[in-house]
C-alpha positions in Angstrom: -0.1 0.2 0.1 1.4 3.5 -0.9 0.1 6.6 0.5 0.7 10.3 -0.2 -1.1 13.8 0.4 -1.2 16.6 -2.0 -2.7 20.1 -1.9 -5.9 20.5 -4.1 -6.5 23.8 -5.9 -7.2 26.8 -4.2 -11.2 26.7 -3.5 -13.5 27.9 -1.1 -12.8 25.3 1.3 -9.4 23.6 1.9 -8.9 20.0 1.5 -6.7 16.9 2.3 -6.1 14.7 -0.6 -5.2 11.0 0.0 -4.1 8.3 -2.5 -3.8 4.6 -2.0 -3.0 1.7 -4.1 -4.7 -1.7 -2.7 -1.9 -4.2 -2.2 -2.2 -7.6 -4.4 -2.9 -9.8 -1.5 -6.1 -7.7 -0.2 -9.3 -9.3 0.7 -12.7 -7.9 -0.3 -13.5 -5.5 2.2 -16.1 -2.3 2.2 -13.8 0.6 1.3 -15.5 2.7 4.2 -14.1 -0.1 6.4 -10.7 -0.1 4.7 -10.0 3.8 4.8 -10.9 3.8 8.3 -8.3 1.4 9.3 -5.7 3.4 6.7 -6.5 6.8 7.7 -5.7 7.7 11.4 -8.3 9.5 13.5 -11.0 9.0 10.9 -14.6 8.2 11.7 -16.3 5.7 9.6 -19.3 7.8 9.4 -17.2 10.5 8.0 -15.9 8.4 5.2 -19.2 7.2 4.4 -20.5 11.0 4.3 -17.7 11.8 1.9 -18.4 8.7 -0.3 -21.8 10.0 -0.6 -20.7 13.3 -1.9 -18.5 12.0 -4.5 -15.4 12.4 -2.5 -14.3 8.7 -2.7 -13.0 7.4 -6.1 -11.5 4.0 -7.1 -9.9 4.0 -10.4 -11.2 7.8 -10.9 -14.7 6.7 -10.5 -16.9 7.7 -7.6 -18.0 5.1 -5.3 -20.3 4.4 -2.8 -19.6 3.5 0.9 -20.1 -0.3 0.6 -17.9 -0.8 -2.4 -15.6 -3.6 -1.8 -12.0 -2.9 -2.5 -9.9 -5.3 -5.0 -6.3 -5.7 -5.2 -4.3 -3.1 -7.0 -7.4 -0.7 -7.1 -6.4 2.9 -6.7 -8.0 4.8 -4.4 -8.5 8.8 -3.8 -10.0 10.4 -1.2 -11.0 14.1 -0.6 -11.6 15.5 2.7 -12.5 18.8 3.8 -9.8 20.0 6.2 -9.6 22.4 9.1 -8.7 26.0 8.2 -5.3 27.1 8.7 -6.0 30.8 9.7 -5.7 30.4 13.4 -2.0 29.0 12.8 -0.9 32.1 10.4 2.4 32.9 11.3 3.7 36.5 10.3 6.7 36.0 7.7 9.1 38.8 6.2 8.3 38.0 2.7 8.8 40.9 0.2 5.4 42.1 -1.4 5.6 43.7 -5.0 3.3 46.8 -3.8 2.2 49.1 -6.7 -0.2 51.3 -5.0 -1.3 51.7 -1.0 -3.4 54.2 0.6 -5.3 54.3 4.0 -7.9 51.4 2.8 -6.3 49.2 0.4 -3.2 47.8 -1.4 -2.7 46.4 -5.0 0.0 44.4 -5.4 1.6 42.1 -8.2 1.9 38.5 -7.3 4.8 36.3 -8.5 4.6 33.1 -10.0 4.9 30.1 -7.3 3.4 32.2 -4.3 0.2 30.5 -2.7 -2.3 33.2 -1.8 -3.4 31.9 1.5 -2.4 28.6 3.8 -3.8 25.2 2.7 -2.8 21.9 3.3 0.7 21.4 1.8 1.3 25.2 2.3 1.6 26.1 5.8 3.9 29.1 5.2 5.3 31.2 2.6 2.0 32.2 1.5 0.9 35.8 0.4 -1.2 36.0 3.6 1.8 35.3 5.7 3.7 38.3 4.2 0.2 40.5 4.3 -0.2 40.1 8.3 3.8 40.7 8.6 3.5 43.8 7.0 0.3 45.0 8.0 -1.3 45.2 11.3 -5.1 44.5 12.0 -6.3 43.6 8.4 -10.1 43.1 8.4 -11.1 39.4 7.7 -13.4 38.4 5.0 -16.1 35.5 5.0 -13.6 32.9 5.2 -11.8 34.7 8.0 -8.8 35.2 5.7 -7.5 39.0 6.6 -7.5 41.1 4.0 -8.2 39.1 1.0 -10.9 40.1 -1.8 -10.0 37.6 -4.3 -7.3 35.4 -5.3 -5.3 33.8 -8.2 -3.7 30.6 -8.7 0.1 29.8 -7.6 1.5 29.7 -10.7 -0.7 32.5 -12.2 0.9 36.0 -12.0 -0.4 39.6 -11.7 -2.5 42.0 -9.6 -4.7 41.4 -6.7 -6.3 44.0 -4.3 -6.4 43.5 -0.5 -8.2 45.6 1.7 -7.2 47.4 5.0 -10.3 48.3 6.9 -13.7 46.6 7.2 -15.4 49.2 5.2 -12.8 48.6 2.1 -13.3 44.7 2.4 -17.2 45.0 2.7 -17.3 47.4 -0.5 -14.5 45.7 -2.5 -16.2 42.3 -1.7 -19.4 43.4 -3.1 -18.0 44.4 -6.2 -16.3 41.5 -6.9 -19.8 39.7 -6.2 -21.7 41.9 -8.0 -19.4 41.6 -11.1 -18.8 45.3 -11.3 -15.0 45.2 -10.9 -12.8 44.7 -13.9 -10.5 41.7 -14.2 -8.2 41.2 -17.6 -6.0 38.6 -18.0 -3.3 37.5 -20.8 -2.6 34.0 -21.8 -0.9 32.1 -24.4 -3.2 29.0 -25.5 -2.7 25.9 -27.6 -4.1 26.1 -31.1 -5.5 29.0 -33.6 -8.9 30.1 -32.4 -11.4 30.1 -35.0 -13.0 33.6 -33.9 -11.2 36.9 -33.1 -13.4 37.1 -29.8 -16.3 35.2 -28.3 -17.7 34.2 -25.0 -17.6 30.9 -23.3 -20.3 30.4 -20.8 -20.9 27.3 -18.6 -21.3 25.8 -15.2 -17.7 25.0 -13.4 -17.5 21.9 -11.1 -15.0 19.7 -9.9 -14.2 16.8 -12.1 -15.6 13.6 -10.4 -13.0 11.6 -12.4 -9.9 13.8 -11.2 -10.6 16.1 -8.3 -7.6 18.1 -8.8 -9.2 19.5 -12.0 -12.6 21.7 -12.7 -14.5 20.7 -15.6 -17.6 22.2 -17.6 -21.2 21.1 -16.9 -22.9 22.5 -20.5 -26.2 21.5 -19.1 -26.0 23.7 -16.0 -27.2 20.8 -13.9 -23.8 21.0 -11.4 -21.2 23.7 -10.4 -21.5 27.2 -10.6 -22.1 29.7 -13.4 -19.2 31.1 -15.1 -18.6 33.4 -17.9 -15.3 34.1 -19.7 -14.8 36.9 -22.7 -11.9 36.0 -24.9 -10.3 38.2 -27.5 -7.3 37.2 -30.0 -4.2 39.7 -29.6 -1.8 37.9 -31.7 -1.8 34.4 -33.6 1.5 32.2 -33.8 -0.2 29.3 -36.2 0.3 26.6 -33.3 -0.5 28.8 -30.3 -2.5 32.1 -29.9 -2.1 35.1 -27.6 -5.4 35.8 -26.1 -6.9 38.6 -23.5 -9.7 37.1 -21.2 -11.9 39.1 -19.3 -13.7 37.6 -16.2 -17.6 38.1 -15.3 -17.4 35.4 -12.7 -14.4 34.3 -10.4 -14.6 31.0 -10.3 -11.9 28.5 -9.2 -9.7 27.8 -12.3 -12.2 29.7 -14.3 -10.2 30.7 -17.1 -8.0 27.1 -17.3 -11.2 25.0 -17.4 -13.1 27.4 -19.9 -10.2 27.1 -22.3 -9.7 23.5 -22.1 -13.4 23.2 -22.6 -12.9 25.0 -26.0 -10.2 23.0 -26.9 -7.6 25.5 -26.3 -5.5 24.6 -23.1 -3.4 27.0 -21.5 0.3 26.6 -23.0 2.2 24.5 -20.4 -0.7 23.8 -17.8 0.2 21.0 -16.5 -2.8 20.2 -14.4 -5.1 20.5 -17.5 -2.9 18.8 -20.4 -1.5 22.1 -21.6 2.6 20.4 -20.8 2.0 18.2 -23.9 2.5 19.3 -27.5 -1.1 19.6 -28.4 -0.5 21.1 -31.9 1.9 21.5 -34.5 3.9 19.1 -36.6 6.2 15.8 -36.0 9.3 17.1 -36.7 12.1 16.6 -34.3 13.1 20.5 -34.2 9.5 21.6 -33.2 9.3 19.0 -30.4 12.8 20.5 -29.3 11.6 24.0 -29.6 8.3 23.3 -27.8 10.4 21.9 -25.0 12.8 24.6 -24.8 9.9 26.8 -24.3 8.3 25.0 -21.7 11.7 25.2 -19.9 11.4 29.1 -20.6 8.2 28.9 -19.1 7.5 26.3 -16.4 4.4 27.0 -15.4 0.8 27.8 -17.1 0.9 30.9 -19.6 -1.7 32.9 -17.5 -1.2 36.6 -16.1 -3.7 38.9 -14.4 -2.9 41.8 -16.0 -5.5 44.5 -15.7 -7.6 45.7 -12.4 -10.3 47.9 -12.1 -12.7 48.9 -9.3 -14.4 51.6 -7.4 -12.5 53.0 -4.4 -14.3 52.1 -1.7 -13.9 55.7 0.0 -13.7 58.0 -2.8 -16.4 56.4 -5.1 -13.6 57.0 -8.1 -13.2 54.3 -10.4 -9.2 53.2 -10.1 -7.5 50.9 -13.0 -4.3 49.0 -12.7 -2.1 47.2 -15.3 0.9 45.2 -14.7 3.5 44.2 -17.4 3.6 40.7 -18.7 6.3 38.8 -16.4 9.7 37.9 -18.1 9.2 34.6 -18.2 6.1 34.5 -20.1 7.2 37.5 -22.2 10.3 35.4 -23.5 8.0 32.7 -24.2 5.9 34.7 -26.5 9.0 36.2 -28.0 9.9 32.5 -29.0 6.4 32.0 -30.6 6.6 35.0 -32.4 9.7 34.5 -33.9 9.3 30.8 -34.4 5.9 31.9 -36.6 7.8 34.4 -38.5 10.3 31.9 -39.4 9.0 28.5 -39.5 9.2 26.2 -42.5 7.3 23.3 -42.4 
């Protein structure tokens, strides 16, 4: 039997994720009993409730609590995990602040920084840095000081942080009411058919891969999500696009773009770290592999952020340059598209 724990994507809750491979000599036994024996301090009725909610998977398929495990079954279980905010430790982490006043902070988050603590990320997060540099940040509805919104660990770009109760209340309402402006720049696989368009589809966790979000086009599950896109530049096998969010769901852009067949370049979680478009020529493969090394993360940057200031009532807009690693990848594709000889 093998066991590992991994963090799930940032979401409205924190999760603990276990993987098991059943031993060859395992006798048939109910999965709720099996997991009770394998996971310390976990009650059987809790496992049953998780299974009923679709959080216990065998060979990537949800199973009921009475499922009988078989040799070499691959089991995944996703458990809601206790928040870590009460364990928050202030850390002297440099913050790239581009604007600050008495009510709010606008900062540019680098790649690799998690926004708030979760399982597997107890320290080194943006929130650890914020509580070091700023006193008495107001808590949001999830008890996370100052946070109004978030972006994924390996997505770069702009975030606004509230410094008092008035600011967090008014800013959070703008995000909820979809009156804030958020524009991203992404490099995606393939050549989009249209210069602009809208992707609409409910997003929910993939029952076959709990690390991913997927689109439920019938709207029978998940949360309503809308993404607008516009082509900025075409490179043949990849396209540079601008994306504007109407909603702010977990992995919204990443899941929506995969849904329409244009996965983000080097987005490992959604399959973008494979050569999805192009030729079979060895030189092309080498070029793509080298570009993956230049940009070792998904090609997504939160470039523009706009909102009404909670005190003055004036609209404020901020823009951040595309980071160096992503800019280098774009330049490589631009040069390749110009000089390719297939």
